[in-house]
N, C-alpha and C positions, 0 to 999 in steps of 0.2 A: 535705225533703231539702235537703242542701247541697251544691251543684255548684261546681266549680273553675273552670267556664266557662260562657258563656250557652249556651243550647238553641240549635239550629239546624242548619246544614249546612256541612261541609268538603268541597268538592268534591275528587275525585282528582286534580286538577291541582294543588292546594295540600297535600295530605297529604304529609309528610315521615316518614322512617324516626327511631323514637324518640319519636314525639307520644305524649302521654298524657294521658288525661282520667280524672276519677273522680267519683262522688258518694259521699255517707254518707247513712246512713240508720238510724233506731232502728227494730227490729223489734219492732212492737206485738202483743199478743194479737188485736187487731182484724186487722192484717194476715194474721196466721195464719187466723184464723175466715174472712175473705173468700177467701183462698187455697183452703181448703179448700172452700167454696162453689163457686167457681168451677171447680175442677179435679175436683171431685167425690173428692178424695181425704180421707176423714175417717178416717186411722188414728189411734187413739186415743193415739198416742205424740206427736201434735201437739195434742191438743184436751183429754186428761183427765189431770188431774195424778195422781190416784191409779194409774191405770193406768201412765203414764210412769216414776212414782217406781220400778217394779219392773222397769224396763227397764236396759240396759247403759248408758244416758244418764242415768239417776238423776234423771228430770226431763223436762218438756215439751221439745220441740225445734221450730224450724221446718222446715217442707217446704225440702228442698234445693233444688228447683226454684222456690222462692221466692227464696233467696238467688241463684240463678241467673239469675233475673229482673231483678236490679239490674245486672248485666253487660249483658242486653240493651237495659236503659235507657240505659246509658252510650252503647252502640252505636248506638241509635236515636235519641238526642236530641242527641248531643255530638259523637262520632267514630266514623265520618263523620258521623253525625246525620241528619236528616231525609232521607228518599228512599234510605235504604241498605236493602239486600235481604240477609238473612241466606242464606248457602250450605251453612254446615257450623258443627258447636260440639262440641269435646271438654271433658268436665268430669270432675275428680276431687275428691271430696269428702273434706276432710281432718279436718275436726272440726266438730263440732256448732254451729248457732247458736240461739240461746235467745231466748226473750221477754224484751226490754230491751236486748239487745245493739245495740251501733253497728257497723254493717256498712259497711265502706270497700269499694267495686266499683271498679275500676280495670281500664282496657286500655290497651296500649302497641303501637304499630306496628311489627311485626317483618319484614312482606315488602310490598311493592308491586309490582303487575304493572300497570301503566298503559294498555299495548295492552287488556287484556281488564277493566280498571277492578277488578281484584282485590286487596284489602287483607287481608293476616294480622295477626290482633291475638292477643297475649298477654293472658290475662285471668285476673285475680285478686279474692278477696275476702277481706279481713282483718277480724279483731276484736281489738282491743288489739293491733294489730301482729302477730299470729299469722294464717297464711294457714288459711283455711278452707275453700277452694275455689280450685283452679287449672284452667286450660286454655287451648284456643286457638280462636278463631273464623276463619271465612273468610267475608269480607262482600265484595259487589258494591256499590262506592261511586258517589254520583251524580257526574255530570259536566254543567260548565257547556255542553257541546254539545248536551245534551237538555233544556235549561232554557229 
């Protein structure tokens, strides 16, 4: 994975509107196989070339939630980072992600409630500059008061 910032924690006291973080990752056959094993989602559109060729996708695709997991990685590792608690997530899948695609997952701060330690994040994943996933997340950010 290629991160634009070090992993760690940005406490609620230091979060600012418009802050962004991202990571890039090539989705591999192994990623898809491991996700199928962990999730128990063995839909052949993800795993079987012959089956997937005859679908609307005309080939194998990664699980949508595997792509969404990259958003979770940015939130849990970079912004806000370690100690963050997910409260909610909306997602819209716009295009398939295929084995070999380089996915850029990015989050941007769109709201901050310091009193409740809540941070709203715009979330997106892109392949070759084209959005494949969009959504919003609400998280509980860590605070120095509790460290």
